[in-house]
N, C-alpha and C positions, 0 to 999 in steps of 0.2 A: 722330198722332205729331209734328205740327208745328203751331205757332201760326198761326191764320188771322186772328183778331180782335185780335192784339196781346197776348194772354195768355202765360202761361208755357209752355215747351215740355217735353214729357216727356223722361225720361232717354234719350239717344241709344243708349247701349250696350244697354239693355233693349229699346228699339224694334227695333234691328237683330236682336237675338236672337229677338224675337217673330216677326219676318218669316221668319227662317230656320227656326225651329221650325214655323211654319205651313206652309212649303214642304215640310218633312220629313213633315208629316202629310197631304200631298196637297192643301192649299189653295193654289191657284195664281193666283187673281185678285187683283191688287194695284191698288187704286184711288187715284189721286192727282190733283193739279191743279198747274199750273205756278205758281199763286198761293198754294199752301199753304206758308206760311212763306217767301214770296218766293223759292221755288225750293229751300228747305231739304228739303222732303219728297222731291223728286225725287232730290236728292243722297243722302239717307238710303237710299232704295230702291236707288240705284246701288251703294252700299256693300254692302247686304244681298244683292244678287243677283250680285255679282262672282264669276265662275267658275261660275255656275249659271244663266245666262240662259235656257236652255231649260226650266227648272222654273217660270218665271213668265210669266203673261199680264198685261201692263201696260196699264192704262187711264188716259189722261191727259185732263183737262179744261183748257180754255184760255178766254181772253177776258175774265175778270174782272180789273179793275184796282184795286189797293189802294195806299194811301199812309199810312204811319205807323199801320198796323193798322186803317185805315178804308176801307171800300169806296167808291170814287169813280166807278164806271161800268164800261162794257163797251167793248171794242175788237174788233170782228169784221170789220174790213176785210181783204180778201184779202192785202194787203201785210203786215199785222200777223200774220196766221195763218202766213204763210211765215217770218216772223221768229221767232214763238213756237216753232214746231216744232223749229227748229235749236238753240235754247237748251235745250229739253227733252231732245233727244237727247244733247247734250253733258253735261248734268247727270246724266242716267240712265246714261250710259256705254254706250249701245246704238246700233245702226244703224237699227232699225225699232221704232216704237211699235205695239203690237198693236191698240189701240182708241183713236182720237183723236176728241174731241168738243167742241163749244162748250158752255160751262157753262150757258148759257141763250140764248134769243133775245130781243133787246130792240127789234126792229123797225127798228133803224138801218140794217141791211144786209139786202137780200133773202135769204131762205133759200137760194134757188137759187145765189147767188154764194158763200155760205159753204160749202155742201156741194160745189159745183163746185170750189172751191179745194182742199178736202181730197181730193177725188177726184184732183186733179192730184198731190197728195203720195203717193197710193196708186200712181199710175203711176211716180213717181220712186223708189218703194221705201222711202219714209220712214214710211209708215203702212200697216198691213195691213187694218184694218177701220174703218168710220166709225160713230160713235155720236152720239146727241143726248141732251140733258138739259134738264129743266124746259121742256117744249114742249107745245103744244096738239095735239089730234088732227089738225087741219087742217094745221098746220105739219109734223107727222110725215108725213102723206101727201105733202106737197110735197117734203120732203127725200128721201123714198124714191123719188119719181119722177125725181129727178136722179141718184141713185146708191143702190144697195141699202144700207139702214141695218141694221146688225147688232144694235144694242142701244139701248135707251131707259133712261136713268138717271133715276129719279123717286122722290120720297118716297112711301112706302106703308106703312101700318100699320093696326091695328085702329082707331086714332083718326083716321086720315087716309085715307078711302076714296073721296074725290070723283073720283078718276081711273077708278073702276069704270064710270062713266056712259058715257064715250066713248073715253078714251085707251087703257085696257087692251084693250077690244074691237078698236080699230083696230090696236094693236100685234100682237095675236094673229092678226088677219086678214091682216096683211102678213108674218107669220112673223118678227117682231122680238122678240128676247129682252128681258126687263125686269130691270134691275138696281135693286132696291128698297132705298133707304136710309131712315134714321131709323125702323127697325122698332119702337123703343120710344117713338116720338113725343117726342123730346127728354127721355127719361127718365120721362115720365108713366106709362108702363106697367111700370116696373121694380118697383113696389110698395113703394118705400121713402120716398115723399114724404109730408109732412104740410103742412097749410095753417095759416098762411101760410108761404111760403118765406122763408128768411133774406133780409134786405134787400139783401145784396150778390149774390144769385143772379141771373145774367144772364137767366134765364127770366121774371123779373118783367116784362120788357118785352113778353112775349107774352100775349095776352088769355086764353088757355086756362089760364094759371097765375095769374090774378088773381082775387081776391075770391071771390064766389059761384060763378064759373065753376070754379075749382079745387076747391072743396068738392063741387060737383056731379060733376065728372069723377073725383075720387078715390072716390066711391061706386061708380062704374062699375068702377073698377080693383079694388075689393074682390071682385067676381065672378071676376076673373082670378086674384087671389091665392088664393081658395078652390079654384078648379080646379087651380091649380098645386100646392097642398098635397096635394090628393087624388091627383094623378098623380106625386107625388114629384119635382117639378122646381121651377124658379123662374119667376116671372112673365116675366122676360126671355126665358127659353128658350121659353115658350109663345108669346110675341109673335113671336119669330123663326120658330118652327115654323108658326104660323098663316100668315105671309107665304109660307113655302115651299110650303104646301099649296094656295095659290090658283091654281096652274097650273104645268104642266111647263116653261113658258117664263119662269118667274119665279124669280130668285135673290136671296135676302136678302143685302144688303151689310152686314156686321157690323163695327162699329168696335171696335178694341181697341189698347192700347199696352203690354200686359204679358202675359208668357207664362202667368201664373196664370189668365188669362181663357180660354185656349184650350180646356181640357177641357170647360168649361160650354158654350161656343159650338159646339164640334164635336158634343157630345151633343144639342144642340137640333135638329140636322138629322135625328135619328133618331126624334123624337117624332111620333106620329100621333094622330088624333082619332077618336072614335066619331061617328056622325051626330048623336047627341044633344049631345055636347060642342060640335061645330061649330055646331049650331043655337043653343045658349046664347050662344056668343061672337058670332055674327053678329046675334043679336037684341039683346044687351046693347050691342054696339058697332055698331049699324046706322048707315048714313050719316047724319050730323047729330046723333048721340047725344052726341058730345063737344062741349061748348060752347067757343067761342073758337077762335083759330087761332094760327099762328106765322108767321114770315117766309116759310116754305116754301109757304104758301097764298097764291094770288094771285086 
């Protein structure tokens, strides 16, 4: 609902209406970052939840630094974190952030110092729970040893399953919830792409959307499309449902900016799979089956 990379911003009135209708339908997890639109997204959420703070659980990421629509680095210093949180609280118009987390770890500041600083914010009443994002299993264990980590935000989809090797098992062992984003793998799994992509499409920068890789990957997506057709749903809904089915501690994080998307996305949470259907998907999209990656893979 806000520009991150310098592109156009969706209609604000429609965005606010989408948030409010989501809350009306029992969706209460609102995910944002202080760098989404240079604070625009936090102000947007603040407007949307005014008068109904208790209906929303607000998750905020911090630490990424942008200038003129370009990512220029991270700032995870304790003094910066204390500064960031106050600006976020003001833009959101709230007294406490439900879930506060560094957007990723870059090695510049010890994990212990970052989590310890947020723990101090918990003591001050400015933060309720601590989360982490884009982190390794070892870093997750370290973070949890400093203060109980409530949630791990990480990319996870049929096309991006590398975290199944160690990060997901570690989160489950530690009792940490997983907030899984990019359920459709940057739109690859939506079933509406053709190769090659238009020259102006930003995804041309990602190797999985280039040349023979995209041709190969779209053949895999055909299996998803066929199953969706047989189940009377969309490939997008199946992609969301697959993530939801991977564990009781895993929650799909679904992006949308229009109310018209709500019914489809809500219905996706009701989709179930037979053992045979799950086997087909897990075999077709076995780890490594999708060629190439995106900036989300490191």
